[in-house]
One Martini backbone bead per residue (centre of mass of N, CA, C, O) as a GRO file, in nm:
protein
  183
    1ASP     BB    1  -0.083   1.529  -3.670
    2VAL     BB    2  -0.215   1.811  -3.690
    3VAL     BB    3   0.023   2.005  -3.725
    4THR     BB    4   0.153   1.870  -3.976
    5ARG     BB    5  -0.096   1.915  -4.156
    6LEU     BB    6  -0.090   2.224  -4.142
    7VAL     BB    7   0.187   2.244  -4.266
    8ALA     BB    8   0.131   2.088  -4.535
    9GLU     BB    9  -0.106   2.308  -4.615
   10GLY     BB   10   0.013   2.606  -4.508
   11VAL     BB   11  -0.116   2.717  -4.240
   12ILE     BB   12   0.173   2.652  -4.134
   13ASP     BB   13   0.473   2.845  -4.101
   14PRO     BB   14   0.742   2.784  -3.924
   15PRO     BB   15   0.912   3.047  -3.953
   16LYS     BB   16   0.681   3.241  -3.883
   17PHE     BB   17   0.604   3.117  -3.615
   18GLU     BB   18   0.888   3.155  -3.474
   19ARG     BB   19   0.888   3.466  -3.493
   20ALA     BB   20   0.631   3.493  -3.296
   21ILE     BB   21   0.722   3.219  -3.131
   22PRO     BB   22   0.902   3.103  -2.898
   23LEU     BB   23   1.077   2.790  -2.893
   24THR     BB   24   1.107   2.488  -2.803
   25GLU     BB   25   1.222   2.186  -2.881
   26LYS     BB   26   0.950   2.043  -2.855
   27GLN     BB   27   0.785   2.243  -3.030
   28ARG     BB   28   0.956   2.209  -3.283
   29ALA     BB   29   0.894   1.902  -3.308
   30VAL     BB   30   0.595   1.936  -3.358
   31LEU     BB   31   0.618   2.089  -3.628
   32LYS     BB   32   0.796   1.848  -3.763
   33GLY     BB   33   0.686   1.556  -3.639
   34ASP     BB   34   0.892   1.438  -3.395
   35TYR     BB   35   0.664   1.441  -3.179
   36LYS     BB   36   0.493   1.180  -2.956
   37GLY     BB   37   0.393   1.311  -2.714
   38VAL     BB   38   0.284   1.503  -2.465
   39ILE     BB   39   0.093   1.800  -2.437
   40GLU     BB   40   0.088   2.040  -2.221
   41ILE     BB   41  -0.143   2.219  -2.011
   42ASP     BB   42   0.027   2.523  -1.962
   43GLU     BB   43   0.202   2.807  -1.915
   44GLU     BB   44   0.438   2.727  -2.108
   45ASN     BB   45   0.212   2.645  -2.355
   46ALA     BB   46  -0.002   2.867  -2.409
   47ASP     BB   47   0.108   3.011  -2.668
   48PHE     BB   48   0.145   2.763  -2.842
   49LEU     BB   49  -0.148   2.666  -2.835
   50LEU     BB   50  -0.268   2.916  -2.954
   51GLY     BB   51  -0.098   2.901  -3.221
   52VAL     BB   52  -0.203   2.601  -3.317
   53LEU     BB   53  -0.521   2.627  -3.267
   54TRP     BB   54  -0.607   2.862  -3.438
   55PRO     BB   55  -0.578   2.741  -3.731
   56LEU     BB   56  -0.756   2.501  -3.673
   57GLY     BB   57  -1.026   2.661  -3.615
   58ILE     BB   58  -1.032   2.784  -3.922
   59ALA     BB   59  -0.949   2.526  -4.120
   60ASP     BB   60  -1.139   2.325  -4.016
   61LYS     BB   61  -1.374   2.118  -4.114
   62SER     BB   62  -1.704   2.229  -4.000
   63GLU     BB   63  -2.011   2.276  -3.865
   64ALA     BB   64  -1.951   2.529  -3.698
   65LEU     BB   65  -1.865   2.688  -3.958
   66GLU     BB   66  -2.081   2.617  -4.173
   67LYS     BB   67  -2.346   2.684  -3.962
   68GLY     BB   68  -2.236   2.921  -3.843
   69PRO     BB   69  -2.196   3.271  -3.810
   70MET     BB   70  -1.927   3.300  -3.983
   71ASN     BB   71  -2.001   3.210  -4.274
   72ASN     BB   72  -2.215   3.477  -4.312
   73TYR     BB   73  -2.016   3.688  -4.249
   74GLU     BB   74  -1.937   3.967  -4.420
   75ASP     BB   75  -1.650   4.039  -4.238
   76ARG     BB   76  -1.462   3.785  -4.194
   77ALA     BB   77  -1.183   3.878  -4.326
   78TYR     BB   78  -1.156   4.113  -4.071
   79LEU     BB   79  -1.101   3.938  -3.849
   80ALA     BB   80  -0.882   3.836  -3.614
   81SER     BB   81  -0.881   3.528  -3.694
   82THR     BB   82  -0.828   3.577  -4.003
   83ALA     BB   83  -0.653   3.833  -4.054
   84GLY     BB   84  -0.446   3.757  -3.815
   85TRP     BB   85  -0.363   3.507  -3.981
   86THR     BB   86   0.001   3.503  -4.085
   87GLY     BB   87   0.130   3.189  -4.038
   88GLY     BB   88   0.110   3.134  -4.340
   89LYS     BB   89   0.127   3.130  -4.683
   90GLU     BB   90  -0.090   3.310  -4.665
   91GLU     BB   91  -0.196   3.634  -4.585
   92SER     BB   92  -0.475   3.498  -4.489
   93GLY     BB   93  -0.692   3.304  -4.297
   94ASP     BB   94  -0.943   3.308  -4.490
   95ALA     BB   95  -0.821   3.103  -4.700
   96TYR     BB   96  -0.881   2.857  -4.472
   97PHE     BB   97  -1.175   2.856  -4.427
   98ASN     BB   98  -1.316   2.558  -4.398
   99ARG     BB   99  -1.103   2.359  -4.589
  100PHE     BB  100  -0.992   2.122  -4.393
  101GLU     BB  101  -0.964   1.775  -4.313
  102VAL     BB  102  -0.825   1.720  -4.010
  103ILE     BB  103  -1.092   1.653  -3.815
  104PRO     BB  104  -1.286   1.396  -3.801
  105LEU     BB  105  -1.633   1.377  -3.730
  106THR     BB  106  -1.900   1.290  -3.603
  107PRO     BB  107  -2.212   1.395  -3.579
  108ASP     BB  108  -2.204   1.396  -3.267
  109GLY     BB  109  -1.939   1.557  -3.244
  110GLU     BB  110  -2.039   1.810  -3.387
  111LEU     BB  111  -2.269   1.874  -3.188
  112LEU     BB  112  -2.096   1.896  -2.935
  113VAL     BB  113  -1.915   2.126  -3.023
  114ALA     BB  114  -2.140   2.330  -3.082
  115LYS     BB  115  -2.260   2.337  -2.799
  116VAL     BB  116  -2.008   2.427  -2.644
  117ALA     BB  117  -1.942   2.674  -2.825
  118GLU     BB  118  -2.216   2.823  -2.759
  119ASN     BB  119  -2.134   2.809  -2.419
  120THR     BB  120  -1.861   2.966  -2.479
  121TYR     BB  121  -1.649   3.222  -2.352
  122ARG     BB  122  -1.467   3.530  -2.388
  123PRO     BB  123  -1.336   3.812  -2.243
  124CYS     BB  124  -1.249   3.976  -2.499
  125CYS     BB  125  -1.547   3.946  -2.676
  126ASP     BB  126  -1.815   3.806  -2.578
  127ASN     BB  127  -1.816   3.543  -2.746
  128PRO     BB  128  -1.879   3.269  -2.884
  129THR     BB  129  -1.705   3.002  -3.011
  130LEU     BB  130  -1.899   2.983  -3.261
  131PHE     BB  131  -1.764   3.287  -3.284
  132PRO     BB  132  -1.439   3.298  -3.406
  133ASP     BB  133  -1.314   3.627  -3.404
  134CYS     BB  134  -1.060   3.519  -3.254
  135ASN     BB  135  -0.790   3.352  -3.150
  136HIS     BB  136  -0.926   3.225  -2.900
  137GLY     BB  137  -1.177   3.110  -3.041
  138ALA     BB  138  -1.030   2.937  -3.249
  139ALA     BB  139  -0.862   2.772  -3.047
  140LEU     BB  140  -1.102   2.654  -2.890
  141LEU     BB  141  -1.230   2.511  -3.127
  142GLY     BB  142  -0.988   2.330  -3.186
  143ALA     BB  143  -0.980   2.193  -2.907
  144LEU     BB  144  -1.265   2.072  -2.909
  145THR     BB  145  -1.225   1.899  -3.160
  146LEU     BB  146  -0.987   1.733  -3.067
  147ALA     BB  147  -1.122   1.620  -2.808
  148ALA     BB  148  -1.368   1.486  -2.946
  149SER     BB  149  -1.189   1.288  -3.117
  150GLN     BB  150  -1.094   1.160  -2.816
  151GLY     BB  151  -1.379   1.132  -2.635
  152TYR     BB  152  -1.492   1.364  -2.507
  153SER     BB  153  -1.699   1.498  -2.301
  154GLU     BB  154  -1.886   1.754  -2.219
  155ALA     BB  155  -1.751   1.806  -1.943
  156GLN     BB  156  -1.457   1.797  -2.058
  157LEU     BB  157  -1.488   2.036  -2.251
  158TYR     BB  158  -1.550   2.249  -2.039
  159ALA     BB  159  -1.289   2.205  -1.878
  160LEU     BB  160  -1.100   2.280  -2.109
  161ALA     BB  161  -1.204   2.566  -2.154
  162LEU     BB  162  -1.135   2.666  -1.872
  163LYS     BB  163  -0.832   2.611  -1.879
  164LEU     BB  164  -0.760   2.782  -2.126
  165ASN     BB  165  -0.884   3.050  -2.035
  166SER     BB  166  -0.709   3.067  -1.775
  167LEU     BB  167  -0.440   3.095  -1.937
  168TRP     BB  168  -0.525   3.339  -2.137
  169PHE     BB  169  -0.696   3.474  -1.863
  170PRO     BB  170  -0.575   3.514  -1.563
  171ASP     BB  171  -0.701   3.774  -1.441
  172GLU     BB  172  -1.002   3.709  -1.481
  173TYR     BB  173  -0.995   3.432  -1.323
  174ALA     BB  174  -0.894   3.547  -1.056
  175ALA     BB  175  -1.139   3.730  -1.007
  176ILE     BB  176  -1.347   3.504  -1.001
  177ARG     BB  177  -1.221   3.341  -0.765
  178GLU     BB  178  -1.248   3.572  -0.559
  179LYS     BB  179  -1.569   3.606  -0.584
  180PHE     BB  180  -1.588   3.266  -0.644
  181PRO     BB  181  -1.449   3.024  -0.451
  182ASN     BB  182  -1.673   2.774  -0.509
  183LEU     BB  183  -1.625   2.711  -0.828
   0.00000   0.00000   0.00000
């Protein structure tokens, strides 16, 4: 129900969202709260996942945002992750920053997410996910939080980060696989 809670809080405005990302019937059902199945992490859903995890990463109340470098960053409102999120009722995603308890985590879960977020980077910004300054960083933070709430281990969180980054940055990860085929 994470997506429907974001819709209920106005963080995701379905008509705006659908104007930005063409949706399948299944994805439309996710936004409406009518879909109860598994959402696959694959090429077909890569843009949709980026779109729904991005606002989760900036709006969910978390230790990673509260104590991380974004909270005290002077120009936070102008970053791609906050200023760029215009898919909600507010004009800017900064209005939602660390505002809603969408996914409550245990203290250990919060620490785990912060640790993995501190050690995962995106090719676009070369910043750790703990500083989610772009849509990819915010989406990855949202994904890590959601997965931690479902009991993922540290190794599983890193594997999830690798899978999502590979989908969002296919050319960069293809080049890495070519240079380091044994990884």
